[in-house]
Structures are given as structure tokens and as C-alpha cells.
N, C-alpha and C positions, 0 to 999 in steps of 0.2 A: 503494500500500500504506500503509505506516506513516509516510510522510514528514510528513504533516500532524500526526500524533500526536507525532512526535519534535520537531517545531517548537513545538507547544503546550507540551510538557514543558520544552523549553529556555526558552521565554518565562516559564513559571511559575517555573523555577529562577532566571532572571535577575531577576524581580520580587522574589523572596525575598532574593537577594543584594543587590540595590539597597536594599531596605528595611533589611536588616541593616547594610549599610555606612552608610547615612544615620543610623540610630539610634545606631551606634557613635560618630558624629561629633556627636551631639546634635541632629540634624535630625528633625523629625516630618513624614513625607510625608502628604499628604492621602489619604484613602481613595479607591479607585477602584470602579467598578461591579462589579469581580470580587471585591473584598474586603468590600464592604458588603452585609449581607444585604438582599435586596429584600423588599418587602412581598409576602407570600405570599397573593395573592388566593384561590387555590384552598383554602388552609387556612381563611381567613376565611369563604369561601362554604360550606365543609363544616360549620362550626359554626353557621352561620346558617340551615341548612335548617329550614323550618317556622316561622321567626321573622318578626316584623314589620319586620325591618331592611333592606328594599329600598332605602330612602333612603340608609342608611349604605353599603350595598354599591355603590350608584350613585356616591356621592361618592368612595369608595375607587378605583373603576374610572377615574373622571375623573382623579384624582390620579396613578394608575399610568401612564395613557397620557401625561400631561404629563411625568412623570419620565422615562419611556422616551425620549421625544422629546429631552429635554435631554441624557440620557446619549449618545444617538446623535450629537447635534451635538458633544458634547465628544470622543467617540471619533474623529469624523471630523476635527475642526479643532484639537483640543487646548485648546479654550476654548469658552465659550458667549457668543455675541453677541446672542442673542434675549432682550432684556430683558423684553419682553412675556410671553414664555413663563415666565420666572422669576417674574414677578408673578402669572401664572396658577397656577403651582405653589404659591406662597406662599398665595394665596387658597384654593386647593383643600385645602392642608394645614390651614388654619384651619377650613374647613368640616368636614373629616374629624374633627378634634379635637373640635369641637362635637357632631358626630353620635355620636362614641364616648362623650363625656361623658353624652349623653342615654341611651345604651345602658347605661352604668354606673349611672346614677341609676335607670333602670328595673329593672335587675338587683337593685340594693340594696332597692328598694321591694318587689320580689317575693321577696326573701330567697334569691336564687340567686347563685351565684358566676359571674363572667364567665369564659368559656373563655380559655385562654392566648393563642391567636392574636389575640384582641381586646385583651387587656391589653398584648401586645407591640406591636400597632399603635398603641395609645394612647400608649405610651412613646415610640415613634418620632416620632409627630406632636407630642407635647409638647416633645420636644427640638428638633425642627425649628422649631416656632413660637417657641420661646425664642431660637434662633439668629437667626431672622428679626427678632424684636423687638430683639435686641441690635444687629444690623446696621443697622436703621433708626435706632435711638437714636444710633448712632455717626456718622451722617451729618450 
């Protein structure tokens, strides 16, 4: 019956309690896959109907598959050991950002506004690429 539901509710409540307790003590916990909004490929695909953005959607799909694989490893092991997959994710993010920038440039030249799922995706990849660059510079 409802045993699984009760367990999920208990876990969700525990996550909130843990996050609240950590915050009260001045600790910032890293986001998890349950609290970070995922790239919504369905929304991106919906706004790209009839557009020339097949390359962009392909890059987003590759990125999403890599990200899902990394989250699965993290969920299973509590860490990510696959350094090559992290490099693939970083490279895919850079390609997505470049493709989104091209889409933005094209929209600007055509005098049209970019749909919000694409601007949200661009914001996500811009932040990720900035973190990757900062991490690389720190090594």
C-alpha cells in the first residue's frame, strides 16, 4: 500500500530537517539531484519545434545523458570516481553553451526573443562552465 509513500515522505522531511539544522549551524550543504532543477529537455524540445536547432538539441541530449550517469554513480556510491565522465560532462556543457550562444545570436539577428527554456538552459550552462573554469584555475 502506502509504505513506500510514507518512507519517501519521511526521507523528504529528514532532508529538510538536515538542511535546516546545517544552515542553523552555518553549514551550506551541496545541492542534490532532488533539489537541483534538471535540464528540462522536453520543454526545450517543445520550443524548438520547427526550428533549425537539431544540433543544439543533440548537444543538450548528450549532456543530459552524461549528467544522469554521474548522478546515478553519486546516488549509488556517495561520490563520483569516473573522472573521464566528469571531463565529458564539462566538455558537453561547453558545447551546449556555445550552441545556445549561437541560438541567441540568431534570435537577436532575426529580432525575436529567445523562449524561456532556452534562456534558462543558457544560464545553467554559463554557471557550470564558470565553475569548471574556476576549478581548473584553482588546480
